[in-house]
C-alpha positions as a Markdown table, in Angstrom:
| # | Residue | x | y | z |
|---|---|---|---|---|
| 1 | Unk | 4.9 | 6.3 | 17.9 |
| 2 | Unk | 2.8 | 8.9 | 15.9 |
| 3 | Unk | -0.5 | 8.0 | 14.4 |
| 4 | Unk | 0.1 | 9.8 | 11.1 |
| 5 | Unk | -3.7 | 10.0 | 10.2 |
| 6 | Unk | -3.9 | 11.1 | 6.6 |
| 7 | Unk | -7.5 | 12.1 | 6.7 |
| 8 | Unk | -7.5 | 14.8 | 4.1 |
| 9 | Unk | -5.7 | 12.6 | 1.6 |
| 10 | Unk | -8.3 | 10.0 | 2.2 |
| 11 | Unk | -11.1 | 12.6 | 1.7 |
| 12 | Unk | -9.8 | 13.5 | -1.6 |
| 13 | Unk | -9.1 | 9.9 | -2.7 |
| 14 | Unk | -5.4 | 10.4 | -2.9 |
| 15 | Unk | -4.6 | 7.3 | -0.9 |
| 16 | Unk | -6.2 | 4.0 | 0.1 |
| 17 | Unk | -9.2 | 2.4 | -1.5 |
| 18 | Unk | -12.4 | 3.8 | -3.1 |
| 19 | Unk | -14.3 | 2.3 | -0.1 |
| 20 | Unk | -12.0 | 4.2 | 2.2 |
| 21 | Unk | -12.4 | 7.4 | 0.3 |
| 22 | Unk | -16.3 | 7.1 | 0.4 |
| 23 | Unk | -16.3 | 6.2 | 4.2 |
| 24 | Unk | -14.2 | 9.1 | 5.1 |
| 25 | Unk | -16.2 | 11.6 | 3.0 |
| 26 | Unk | -19.5 | 10.2 | 4.4 |
| 27 | Unk | -18.1 | 10.6 | 8.0 |
| 28 | Unk | -16.8 | 13.9 | 7.6 |
| 29 | Unk | -20.0 | 15.5 | 5.8 |
| 30 | Unk | -22.1 | 14.0 | 8.6 |
| 31 | Unk | -19.9 | 15.7 | 11.3 |
| 32 | Unk | -20.2 | 19.0 | 9.5 |
| 33 | Unk | -24.0 | 18.7 | 9.2 |
| 34 | Unk | -24.4 | 18.1 | 13.1 |
| 35 | Unk | -22.4 | 21.2 | 13.9 |
| 36 | Unk | -24.4 | 23.8 | 15.7 |
| 37 | Unk | -23.7 | 27.4 | 16.6 |
| 38 | Unk | -20.7 | 29.5 | 15.1 |
| 39 | Unk | -17.7 | 28.6 | 17.2 |
| 40 | Unk | -16.3 | 25.1 | 16.6 |
| 41 | Unk | -13.5 | 23.2 | 18.3 |
| 42 | Unk | -12.1 | 20.3 | 16.1 |
| 43 | Unk | -10.1 | 18.0 | 18.3 |
| 44 | Unk | -7.7 | 15.6 | 16.7 |
| 45 | Unk | -8.2 | 17.7 | 13.4 |
| 46 | Unk | -5.4 | 15.8 | 11.7 |
| 47 | Unk | -4.7 | 17.3 | 8.3 |
| 48 | Unk | -7.5 | 19.9 | 8.7 |
| 49 | Unk | -10.2 | 19.0 | 6.2 |
| 50 | Unk | -13.3 | 19.1 | 8.4 |
| 51 | Unk | -12.2 | 22.5 | 10.0 |
| 52 | Unk | -11.7 | 23.9 | 6.4 |
| 53 | Unk | -15.0 | 22.6 | 5.0 |
| 54 | Unk | -16.8 | 24.2 | 8.0 |
| 55 | Unk | -14.9 | 27.5 | 7.5 |
| 56 | Unk | -16.1 | 27.6 | 4.0 |
| 57 | Unk | -19.6 | 27.6 | 5.4 |
| 58 | Unk | -18.8 | 30.6 | 7.6 |
| 59 | Unk | -18.0 | 28.9 | 11.0 |
| 60 | Unk | -15.2 | 30.0 | 13.1 |
| 61 | Unk | -13.0 | 26.9 | 13.9 |
| 62 | Unk | -10.1 | 26.0 | 16.1 |
| 63 | Unk | -8.5 | 22.9 | 15.0 |
| 64 | Unk | -6.0 | 21.2 | 17.4 |
| 65 | Unk | -3.9 | 18.1 | 17.1 |
| 66 | Unk | -1.0 | 16.5 | 18.9 |
| 67 | Unk | 1.1 | 15.8 | 15.9 |
| 68 | Unk | 3.2 | 18.5 | 14.5 |
| 69 | Unk | 3.4 | 17.0 | 10.9 |
| 70 | Unk | -0.5 | 17.0 | 10.9 |
| 71 | Unk | -0.8 | 20.7 | 11.8 |
| 72 | Unk | 1.8 | 21.7 | 9.4 |
| 73 | Unk | -0.1 | 19.9 | 6.6 |
| 74 | Unk | -3.3 | 21.5 | 7.8 |
| 75 | Unk | -1.7 | 25.0 | 7.7 |
| 76 | Unk | -0.4 | 24.3 | 4.1 |
| 77 | Unk | -3.9 | 23.2 | 3.0 |
| 78 | Unk | -5.5 | 26.3 | 4.6 |
| 79 | Unk | -3.0 | 28.5 | 2.8 |
| 80 | Unk | -4.7 | 27.4 | -0.5 |
| 81 | Unk | -8.2 | 28.8 | 0.5 |
| 82 | Unk | -9.4 | 32.2 | 0.1 |
| 83 | Unk | -8.6 | 35.0 | 2.6 |
| 84 | Unk | -12.1 | 34.9 | 4.2 |
| 85 | Unk | -11.7 | 31.2 | 5.0 |
| 86 | Unk | -8.2 | 31.4 | 6.1 |
| 87 | Unk | -9.3 | 34.0 | 8.6 |
| 88 | Unk | -11.9 | 31.8 | 10.2 |
| 89 | Unk | -9.6 | 28.9 | 11.0 |
| 90 | Unk | -6.8 | 28.6 | 13.7 |
| 91 | Unk | -4.9 | 25.5 | 13.8 |
| 92 | Unk | -2.6 | 24.7 | 16.9 |
| 93 | Unk | -0.5 | 21.8 | 18.0 |
| 94 | Unk | -2.1 | 21.4 | 21.4 |
| 95 | Unk | -3.0 | 18.8 | 24.0 |
| 96 | Unk | -6.7 | 19.2 | 25.0 |
| 97 | Unk | -6.2 | 17.6 | 28.4 |
| 98 | Unk | -3.7 | 20.4 | 29.1 |
| 99 | Unk | -5.5 | 23.4 | 27.7 |
| 100 | Unk | -6.7 | 26.1 | 29.9 |
| 101 | Unk | -8.8 | 28.0 | 27.4 |
| 102 | Unk | -11.8 | 29.6 | 29.0 |
| 103 | Unk | -13.8 | 30.9 | 26.0 |
| 104 | Unk | -16.6 | 28.3 | 25.4 |
| 105 | Unk | -17.4 | 26.7 | 22.1 |
| 106 | Unk | -20.8 | 25.9 | 20.6 |
| 107 | Unk | -19.7 | 22.6 | 19.1 |
| 108 | Unk | -16.9 | 20.1 | 19.8 |
| 109 | Unk | -16.0 | 17.7 | 17.1 |
| 110 | Unk | -14.4 | 14.6 | 18.3 |
| 111 | Unk | -13.6 | 12.4 | 15.1 |
| 112 | Unk | -11.6 | 9.1 | 15.5 |
| 113 | Unk | -10.1 | 10.2 | 18.9 |
| 114 | Unk | -11.9 | 8.6 | 21.8 |
| 115 | Unk | -10.7 | 5.1 | 21.0 |
| 116 | Unk | -7.2 | 6.2 | 21.7 |
| 117 | Unk | -7.9 | 6.9 | 25.3 |
| 118 | Unk | -7.7 | 4.3 | 28.1 |
| 119 | Unk | -9.2 | 7.0 | 30.5 |
| 120 | Unk | -11.7 | 8.8 | 28.3 |
| 121 | Unk | -13.0 | 10.7 | 31.3 |
| 122 | Unk | -10.2 | 13.0 | 31.3 |
| 123 | Unk | -10.9 | 14.2 | 27.7 |
| 124 | Unk | -14.7 | 14.4 | 28.3 |
| 125 | Unk | -14.3 | 16.5 | 31.4 |
| 126 | Unk | -12.2 | 18.9 | 29.6 |
| 127 | Unk | -14.7 | 19.0 | 26.6 |
| 128 | Unk | -17.5 | 19.5 | 29.0 |
| 129 | Unk | -15.7 | 22.5 | 30.5 |
| 130 | Unk | -15.1 | 24.0 | 27.1 |
| 131 | Unk | -18.6 | 23.8 | 25.7 |
| 132 | Unk | -21.5 | 26.3 | 26.1 |
| 133 | Unk | -24.3 | 25.3 | 28.2 |
| 134 | Unk | -26.4 | 22.9 | 26.0 |
| 135 | Unk | -23.5 | 22.9 | 23.5 |
| 136 | Unk | -23.1 | 20.1 | 21.1 |
| 137 | Unk | -20.5 | 17.3 | 21.1 |
| 138 | Unk | -20.1 | 15.2 | 17.9 |
| 139 | Unk | -18.3 | 12.0 | 18.2 |
| 140 | Unk | -17.3 | 9.3 | 15.6 |
| 141 | Unk | -15.3 | 6.1 | 16.5 |
| 142 | Unk | -14.7 | 2.8 | 14.6 |
| 143 | Unk | -17.7 | 0.4 | 15.1 |
| 144 | Unk | -16.5 | -2.7 | 16.8 |
| 145 | Unk | -13.0 | -4.2 | 16.8 |
| 146 | Unk | -10.4 | -2.3 | 14.6 |
| 147 | Unk | -6.8 | -3.8 | 14.7 |
| 148 | Unk | -4.9 | -0.7 | 15.1 |
| 149 | Unk | -2.1 | -0.6 | 17.6 |
| 150 | Unk | -3.1 | 2.7 | 19.4 |
| 151 | Unk | -6.8 | 1.8 | 19.8 |
| 152 | Unk | -7.5 | 1.3 | 23.6 |
| 153 | Unk | -11.2 | 1.0 | 23.3 |
| 154 | Unk | -13.6 | -1.0 | 21.3 |
| 155 | Unk | -16.9 | 0.6 | 21.0 |
| 156 | Unk | -20.5 | -0.6 | 20.2 |
| 157 | Unk | -23.6 | 1.4 | 20.8 |
| 158 | Unk | -24.2 | 0.7 | 24.4 |
| 159 | Unk | -20.8 | 1.3 | 25.8 |
| 160 | Unk | -20.1 | 4.4 | 23.7 |
| 161 | Unk | -23.4 | 6.0 | 25.1 |
| 162 | Unk | -22.6 | 5.0 | 28.6 |
| 163 | Unk | -19.1 | 6.4 | 28.3 |
| 164 | Unk | -20.6 | 9.9 | 27.3 |
| 165 | Unk | -23.7 | 10.0 | 29.4 |
| 166 | Unk | -22.1 | 11.3 | 32.7 |
| 167 | Unk | -21.3 | 14.5 | 30.8 |
| 168 | Unk | -23.6 | 14.6 | 27.8 |
| 169 | Unk | -27.2 | 13.7 | 26.8 |
| 170 | Unk | -27.1 | 11.4 | 23.9 |
| 171 | Unk | -29.4 | 12.6 | 21.2 |
| 172 | Unk | -28.5 | 10.6 | 18.2 |
| 173 | Unk | -26.6 | 7.3 | 17.6 |
| 174 | Unk | -25.9 | 6.0 | 14.0 |
| 175 | Unk | -23.7 | 3.7 | 12.0 |
| 176 | Unk | -22.2 | 4.9 | 8.9 |
| 177 | Unk | -19.6 | 2.9 | 6.9 |
| 178 | Unk | -18.4 | 1.1 | 9.8 |
| 179 | Unk | -18.2 | 4.2 | 12.0 |
| 180 | Unk | -20.3 | 4.8 | 15.1 |
| 181 | Unk | -21.6 | 8.3 | 15.0 |
| 182 | Unk | -23.1 | 10.1 | 18.0 |
| 183 | Unk | -24.5 | 13.6 | 18.7 |
| 184 | Unk | -24.8 | 14.7 | 22.2 |
| 185 | Unk | -25.9 | 17.9 | 24.2 |
| 186 | Unk | -23.7 | 19.1 | 27.2 |
| 187 | Unk | -25.2 | 18.4 | 30.5 |
| 188 | Unk | -25.4 | 21.4 | 33.1 |
| 189 | Unk | -23.7 | 19.4 | 35.7 |
| 190 | Unk | -21.8 | 16.1 | 35.3 |
| 191 | Unk | -23.4 | 13.0 | 36.9 |
| 192 | Unk | -21.1 | 10.2 | 37.6 |
| 193 | Unk | -23.8 | 7.5 | 37.4 |
| 194 | Unk | -26.5 | 8.0 | 34.8 |
| 195 | Unk | -28.6 | 4.9 | 34.2 |
| 196 | Unk | -30.1 | 4.5 | 30.7 |
| 197 | Unk | -33.7 | 4.2 | 30.2 |
| 198 | Unk | -35.4 | 0.9 | 28.9 |
| 199 | Unk | -36.1 | 2.5 | 25.7 |
| 200 | Unk | -32.4 | 3.6 | 25.3 |
| 201 | Unk | -31.3 | 0.0 | 26.1 |
| 202 | Unk | -33.7 | -1.4 | 23.6 |
| 203 | Unk | -32.6 | 1.2 | 20.8 |
| 204 | Unk | -28.9 | 0.4 | 21.4 |
| 205 | Unk | -29.6 | -3.4 | 21.2 |
| 206 | Unk | -31.4 | -3.1 | 18.0 |
| 207 | Unk | -28.8 | -1.0 | 16.4 |
| 208 | Unk | -26.0 | -3.4 | 17.5 |
| 209 | Unk | -28.0 | -6.3 | 16.3 |
| 210 | Unk | -28.4 | -4.9 | 12.8 |
| 211 | Unk | -25.1 | -3.6 | 12.3 |
| 212 | Unk | -23.2 | -6.4 | 13.9 |
| 213 | Unk | -25.1 | -9.1 | 11.8 |
| 214 | Unk | -23.9 | -7.0 | 8.8 |
| 215 | Unk | -20.4 | -7.2 | 10.1 |
| 216 | Unk | -20.6 | -11.0 | 10.5 |
| 217 | Unk | -22.1 | -11.5 | 7.1 |
| 218 | Unk | -19.2 | -9.6 | 5.4 |
| 219 | Unk | -16.8 | -11.6 | 7.4 |
| 220 | Unk | -18.5 | -14.8 | 6.2 |
| 221 | Unk | -18.6 | -13.5 | 2.6 |
| 222 | Unk | -14.8 | -12.8 | 2.7 |
| 223 | Unk | -14.0 | -16.1 | 4.5 |
| 224 | Unk | -16.0 | -18.0 | 1.7 |
| 225 | Unk | -14.2 | -16.0 | -1.0 |
| 226 | Unk | -10.8 | -16.9 | 0.4 |
| 227 | Unk | -11.8 | -20.6 | 0.9 |
| 228 | Unk | -12.8 | -20.7 | -2.8 |
| 229 | Unk | -9.4 | -19.1 | -3.9 |
| 230 | Unk | -7.5 | -21.5 | -1.7 |
| 231 | Unk | -9.4 | -24.4 | -3.2 |
| 232 | Unk | -8.7 | -23.3 | -6.7 |
| 233 | Unk | -4.9 | -22.8 | -5.8 |
| 234 | Unk | -4.9 | -26.4 | -4.3 |
| 235 | Unk | -6.4 | -27.8 | -7.4 |
| 236 | Unk | -4.0 | -25.9 | -9.7 |
| 237 | Unk | -1.0 | -27.3 | -7.7 |
| 238 | Unk | -2.5 | -30.9 | -8.0 |
| 239 | Unk | -2.9 | -30.4 | -11.8 |
| 240 | Unk | 0.7 | -29.1 | -12.1 |
| 241 | Unk | 1.9 | -32.1 | -10.1 |
| 242 | Unk | 0.0 | -34.6 | -12.2 |
| 243 | Unk | 1.4 | -33.0 | -15.5 |
| 244 | Unk | 5.1 | -33.3 | -13.9 |
| 245 | Unk | 4.5 | -36.9 | -13.2 |
| 246 | Unk | 2.8 | -37.6 | -16.6 |
| 247 | Unk | -0.4 | -38.5 | -15.0 |
| 248 | Unk | -2.4 | -35.7 | -16.4 |
């Protein structure tokens, strides 16, 4: 079953809630700001919005995705752009784990992709191969549990960093609108076992403490709202029953 990620439509506020619209814009703009160099590979480009935004700023972007429908939509959106922007973007339906390309990129974008892999090392090894020495990998994943059928990983600060560290040096780890956002630099050589430093562990624990507390507070607030609505509904049913029996 295809994922049918409609990220461009969410970016422009055409679907879903205002909260989803704002979260999508925040995440995409953050990824664009973290891009370095001139040649960008956008893995899992979906409907192409991030690639097009970067091309408007002069980057040369290759956007790839597994879904034919997404690539078709991305090409239709690109056709609406000016000729200079169109010339800077190449959208392809392509599996990154099978791609034998050799020309290195300055930045690889991995937005909402890593959580779909049960074996992320396959993906990360290919990204390492396709990046320039000291090239940048920008990653975003849902923060914590997200009940989507194809999500095979749940990420918090520590396990995302540990997943990336054999291939990349973690430079920045932040949370924006329930997305865990990470910037890394390519290691010269992969290292299967890279122990984190004490300061790194402390930083990740602090990040998780702050943001997981916020998640719990939000869940508690929603539960209280639902309990209040349920209590009101129960009282309304009781009043209706009293009226029917002439007790009210």
